[in-house]
ZABA-943311 format. One line per field, with one value per residue (C-alpha): residue number from 0; residue in one letter; x, y, z. Coordinates in nm, 4 decimals. Example, Ala and Ser with C-alpha at 12.3 -4.5 7.8 and 13.67 -1.06 7.14 Angstrom:
zanu c(0|1)
bakol c(A|S)
east c(1.2300|1.3670)
north c(-0.4500|-0.1060)
up c(0.7800|0.7140)
end
This chain:
zanu c(0|1|2|3|4|5|6|7|8|9|10|11|12|13|14|15|16|17|18|19|20|21|22|23|24|25|26|27|28|29|30|31|32|33|34|35|36|37|38|39|40|41|42|43|44|45|46|47|48|49|50|51|52|53|54|55|56|57|58|59|60|61|62|63|64|65|66|67|68|69|70|71|72|73|74|75|76|77|78|79|80|81|82|83|84|85|86|87|88|89)
bakol c(M|F|E|S|T|M|R|F|F|A|R|L|I|W|F|S|L|T|Q|L|L|G|Y|W|T|G|R|A|I|I|Q|G|L|S|L|G|S|L|D|V|S|D|Y|G|Y|H|N|Q|K|P|F|K|I|L|W|R|R|G|E|Q|P|I|V|S|Y|L|A|A|I|A|L|G|Q|F|L|W|F|G|A|I|F|G|A|L|V|Y|L|S|R|G)
east c(0.7364|0.3737|0.4591|0.7374|0.5109|0.2388|0.4943|0.6162|0.2644|0.1874|0.4990|0.4086|0.0587|0.1922|0.4503|0.1898|-0.0576|0.1985|0.3285|-0.0136|-0.1542|0.1618|0.1468|-0.2151|-0.1820|0.1421|-0.0053|-0.3053|-0.0824|0.1552|-0.1220|-0.3247|-0.0430|0.0787|-0.2805|-0.2520|0.0593|0.2691|0.1787|0.2942|0.4172|0.2231|0.3076|0.6087|0.6998|1.0702|1.2145|1.5159|1.7266|1.5961|1.6985|1.5658|1.2898|1.1567|1.1505|0.9399|0.7211|0.6750|0.5814|0.4345|0.6661|0.6353|0.7356|0.8611|0.6228|0.8946|0.8758|0.4978|0.5380|0.7931|0.5740|0.2610|0.4287|0.5861|0.2414|0.0755|0.3499|0.3611|-0.0144|-0.0019|0.2906|0.1163|-0.2049|-0.0136|0.1676|-0.1578|-0.3380|-0.0515|-0.0678|-0.4252)
north c(-0.9801|-0.9116|-0.8945|-0.6415|-0.4291|-0.4285|-0.3423|-0.0498|0.0864|0.0416|0.2439|0.5083|0.5451|0.5563|0.8208|1.0328|1.0136|1.1030|1.3946|1.5432|1.4792|1.6248|1.9307|2.0172|1.9512|2.1493|2.4337|2.4548|2.4446|2.7135|2.9478|2.8798|2.9288|3.2441|3.3767|3.4100|3.6270|3.3506|3.1980|2.8604|2.8266|2.6120|2.2422|2.1956|2.5672|2.6354|2.9750|3.0979|2.9752|2.6174|2.5370|2.8553|2.7840|3.1390|3.4247|3.7281|3.8088|4.1815|4.2251|3.8747|3.6197|3.2785|2.9396|2.6631|2.3798|2.1364|2.2805|2.2345|1.8714|1.8023|1.9626|1.7827|1.4435|1.4945|1.5642|1.2617|1.0137|1.1441|1.1050|0.7491|0.6588|0.8121|0.6225|0.2944|0.3525|0.4437|0.1366|-0.0990|-0.0006|-0.1135)
up c(-0.8221|-0.7312|-0.3616|-0.4145|-0.6353|-0.3714|-0.1007|-0.3135|-0.3585|0.0117|0.0998|-0.1588|-0.0170|0.3417|0.2472|0.0669|0.3534|0.6194|0.4125|0.3432|0.6907|0.8447|0.6178|0.6908|1.0635|1.0883|0.8853|1.1183|1.4292|1.3030|1.1959|1.5106|1.7596|1.5850|1.5703|1.1931|1.1918|1.0303|0.6972|0.5653|0.2088|-0.0328|-0.0466|-0.2731|-0.2932|-0.2451|-0.1726|-0.3654|-0.0714|-0.0465|0.3112|0.4672|0.7207|0.7576|0.5057|0.4232|0.1277|0.1709|0.5361|0.5771|0.7467|0.5832|0.7250|0.4957|0.4195|0.5334|0.8866|0.8808|0.7715|1.0450|1.3134|1.1979|1.1751|1.5185|1.6602|1.4957|1.5771|1.9350|1.9674|1.8316|2.0585|2.3584|2.2839|2.2519|2.5811|2.7521|2.6164|2.7019|3.0690|3.0561)
end
């Protein structure tokens, strides 16, 4: 029982860290590559159409926070995989 509880909390912490790290990294990448012309919605904010990736608030185009998470996680997992491949060739 204790082991399964600890495994649950380890997965919860891992999930939370990957979500937040992915969000902040993806947000920085999107805003940096668009030179500030795109904004990223706040974490957990859903538009009226929940699966829409891009929408406008007035004149400002806004990207969904889910796209920022996906981009950030892709970057981090790619960097980790690349580092492991590089180190394994030794």
